[in-house]
N, C-alpha and C positions, 0 to 999 in steps of 0.2 A: 504494500501500500504505499503511496508517494507520503513525504514527509514537507511540511511547507516549513524552511527557515526563517526567521527575521519578523520582521524589516534588522537591517543593519546599516547604519552609516559608511559611503565611500565616497570619500571627496566630499562634494557639493552634493550629491546625489543619493539616493538610499535603495536599499536591494533587496531583497528577499528571492530564494533560492530553492528552488523545488528538486528534491531527491526521491529516487525509487531507486529501489535495489535492481542492481543488472543493467542501469540505464546509466550514463552521462547527467550528473545534474545540469540546472536549467538554471540559468541567472537572470533574473529579469529586475530593472533598471528604472526609478522613477526620482520625480524632479523635488516630490517632498514626500515626509514622512507619515501624512496624511492618506497620499494615494497607494503608499506604499501598503499601511495596514490592511488598508480597504480592500485591494486586492490579494493578500494575504487571508482576509475572512471570505471573501468572493471562493479563492482555490479551496480551502477548507472545507466549507459546507459546499460544493459540488466532490470533492473529493470522496466525505462522508455519504454525501448520498447514493452515488455511485456503489460504493461498497457496502451499502446500506448494514452499517453495526448497528445494529441493536443495543441498548443498555447491558443485556443480560452475557452479548459477546464480550463487549467491553470490559466486563466485571470478572469472565472468563480471564483475559487476556492480561487483568489487572492481576488474577489470582497467580497467576504463573509469576507477574513482575515479583510478587512477593515474596515467595516461596524461592524464587530459582537468582534474583538478583539482591533480593532484601535480605535473605537469607530468614525468614522469620519466622516460628514455632508453630505447627500445624493448630494449634489452640489459638492464638492471636489473630493468623489467618480465618478460622472459622469465623472468631466472630465480628472481626471484619466484612466480612461476607454476608453474616448475619442481620446485622446492623443496614447493608448497603440495601440488602434486599428485602427488608421490612420499611426503610425510605421508600425506595419505589415502585413497590406494590405492582398495580397493573401492568403501570410504564414504565414494564422492565425490557417487555418486548417492542415496544417502540426502538425507531432511531433515535441513536443517543443524539445526534445533531437535530432534534427539533427540542428537545428541551434543553426550553427557553428560561432567562434567568426569572422570569414571572412563574414558570410550569416551576423551577424547582424551589422557589421557595413557597408555592403553593402547597408540593411534597412536603418539603418539613414543618409549617406551620401544619399537618395536618395527621404528624408526628403526635402520639398519646405516649404517656408514660409518664418517671420521674424527670426532671430539671437534669440533670447528672446525665440522664440517657441520653435526653433530648442532645443535649450540647455534644457529646461523645458522638453521638452517630453524626452530626452536621459538622466535627472535626474531619471524620472521616471520609465523607462524602466530600466537602475542601480537597484532599488530598488524594482522591480518586477521581476528579473533576479537573486537575492540575495536570494529574499524568494521561489521560485520556484528550485533554488538550495539547499536550506535548507532541504527543505520539499521531496528532491531527484526524482523531478518531470526533471531534466536538468543535467548532471553530471558536466555541466561548468557554469562558468558563463561570456558570449561572450561577453559582453561589458565591461568586468572589466577596460580593460589597454585603452578602444577608449574614446578621447577626444573633447569635442564642438569645431566644428571650428567655429570662428569669435568672437568678442566684443561685449558682453553685451551693452545695451544702458538702462542705467540706469536714470529712470527721464520720467515724459509723458509731451504731449504739454499742456504748458499753458495758461490761459489767464493772457493779463497784466492787470494793476489797471482799464486804462479807459476800458478796453472787455469787464472784470470783472461789472464795472456799468453797462454799456450794457446788458449785459445775465440777472444782477439779476433785473434791470427794466424792462426786458422783461417779466421775471418771474411772477414779480408782477405784472404786467398788462394782463398777461392773468389768474394768479389765481385772476384778480378782478372782471372776467368776467362773464355771467351766465350758462356759461357750465361747467358741472359736471366734465367729463372726464378732458376737457384743463386744470379745474381749479387745477385737482389732479395733473395731470402731472406738473405742473408749478413750483407747491410749492414742490411736491419731487426732482426736476430738481435741483431748491435753494439748495436744503440741503447741499449736499455734499459742496458748498461754503460758507453757511453760519455757519455750524458745524463741515467741516472738514470730514464728514463720509464717510463708503465705501458704496459702492453701494447695496452690502449686508445687512451694517446697517441701510438703509435708509429702504429697501426691507420688513424688519423683525419686524422693530419697531410696536407694540401693543400701543392700546389706554395706559394701564394700562404705558405704559411709559413717558405717559405725563404727570410730576406730577408739585405735587405745583401746581395747579390752572394754567396752561400751563406755568409755568417758567423752567421748570425745563427738559431737553430730555433725560432719562437713555437708555442706553447699556449695559443688564442683559448679553450679551452673546456674546463671542469672541474667537478668537483663541488663545488670550495667558491674563493673569491675565491683563495687564497694559490695554488691548480693553476694559474693566468693566469700564464703566464711568458716572459722567453724566455731564452733558453741559447745561452752562446758556441759555436758550431762548432771543434772544433779544426785549425789549417791543415791536418793531413793526412787529415782526415774529410772534407774540403769537397768533393774532386771524385766523391767517392760518393755525396754528398746530390746532388749535380749531375747528378750521372749518372741519380738516379731521376727527377729534373725534366725532363731534355729532349725534349723534345716534346711539351710535356704542356700542357693549359690550363690558368690560375690555380688553376681550383677542382677541381681532377681532384686524387685520392687519391695523394700519391708511393709508396704501398706498394701500394696497391690487391688487400688481401686483409684478412680479418679475424682476431680474436684467436687463434681456433682454430688456425689456418693458420701464426700466428708461435711459439703454443707447441709447436706437433709441427715445427717447424725448428730453433727454441733447443733443443731435447731432439737430436735429430737431430746438431747442429753440435757438440754436446759430447759426442757417443757419436765423431764420426768424430775431435774436439779428442783424444781420449785423455782426458776430467777427468768427475766426478762428473754426472751428468744433475740440472740443476737446474731451476725451474721460471721461467718471465720475471721473477717478480717478486723471484727469488733474485739473477738480474743488480742491482736495483736495488740490496740490501742489499750489496753487493760493491761498485758504485761508490760507498756512503756509507762502509764501509771504506777503500776507496783515498781518495778524497777527502779524510780525516779521516789517514791515514798523510803525505798529500803536505800537511799543517798546512793543510789549508779551515778553519775554525771550523765548530761544530757550527750554527751559525743560519746558514753558508752553504750547507750536507749539506743541510739543511732548506727551505730556498726554493727549493734547486735542484728538490728531490723535489718539491716542491708542498706541505708539510706544512704545517698553520696552528701546529705547538707542535715542536718540539725534542723534549718528550717523546715525543710519534706516532714520530718517525723513530729515537727509540733503543728503542724499543719494539718496534717491530718490523723495521725495518731495519739499523742501525750499531749495531756495538761500542763501546758507550761508555770501555770501559776504553783505546782509542785513543785518543780527546780527552784523556782524563788521562794517559794516557801525552806527547803533545805536549806537554799543558802543564809538567809537568815537567822535557822534554827542554827546553824553551826558557828556564825557570826556570834548573834547573842550567848551560846555558852561559851566564847571562847573569853566573855566578860566577868563571869560566872565567880563567885570571889573561893568556891569549892569546886574547879573544875573536873577536880579528879572524881568528886562525889556523887557529881550529876551524871556523869556518862556511866558509872557502877549503873545507877541507878535509873538509867534509860530514862531520866529525864534532860530530853536534848532542847526545851523550849525557850526553857531564862524566863521564864515567867513565876 
């Protein structure tokens, strides 16, 4: 399929270039940039019309681009395709060149669901149209000027400290049962709370990631370098992970289930424990808060969660007030007349 490059300046004139595989490039010169842009738009529309590329075909091409050129994980690709398919609906079989800015905005405004979900879909669609335009599938980027409506809600619902204790107690109770499926689900559900792991990091862990006789749990693949980390396993939790690894090969999965399975069981255990139902990511937030309450530094919490910056941790997960309170408690404790006695008694409030 021909591809249009430009316009670009050449001396006092402006050029566009028509490239097609197996043929010499054709260069067309114009006196003004406006004329060059108009002709480029006309040619792109004509190419799209001649080739009859539908939105679905464009999505298929984009899918291969994400897989081969960008090297995205399959679950990320599946999420993107799902969002695009949901956005276009019945228009998915129309030629992509017929999706005008007015039509694209109408499709976006017709989306239902949470603000975050609609904004994520809009962002995915903008990237998709940018790709489609660059490949000459459509003459315009119909969503270029469209802004998301509503306000994002940062952070997930979390458990309080008392609720977290009840949730973990229920996990450990179920983990000690004799039923294999129940035991695996309980240990997996506890891992985001105990370690601050993402759902995918729980389900992707292999037996070989449990290192140093169960003392270390390694995360070997992640979206960023900061996500690759080694986490200390509490002594009381070692037997549960070692039980998951028993009689398995090094490359076998510890849990052996997908994220949907994990999300479902986290919700079920919340209900069984008598606490509010929170998402798996919410347990990461609870882990962050509990670590700060235990006087961990914000940097240590951020590194445990696999974030590249502390600001990400506080924006989406941790309660910044807890970190400030710990700083205040340490400062006021240092002023106490008998600081050693206060530390031993556990009273670090300075009041």
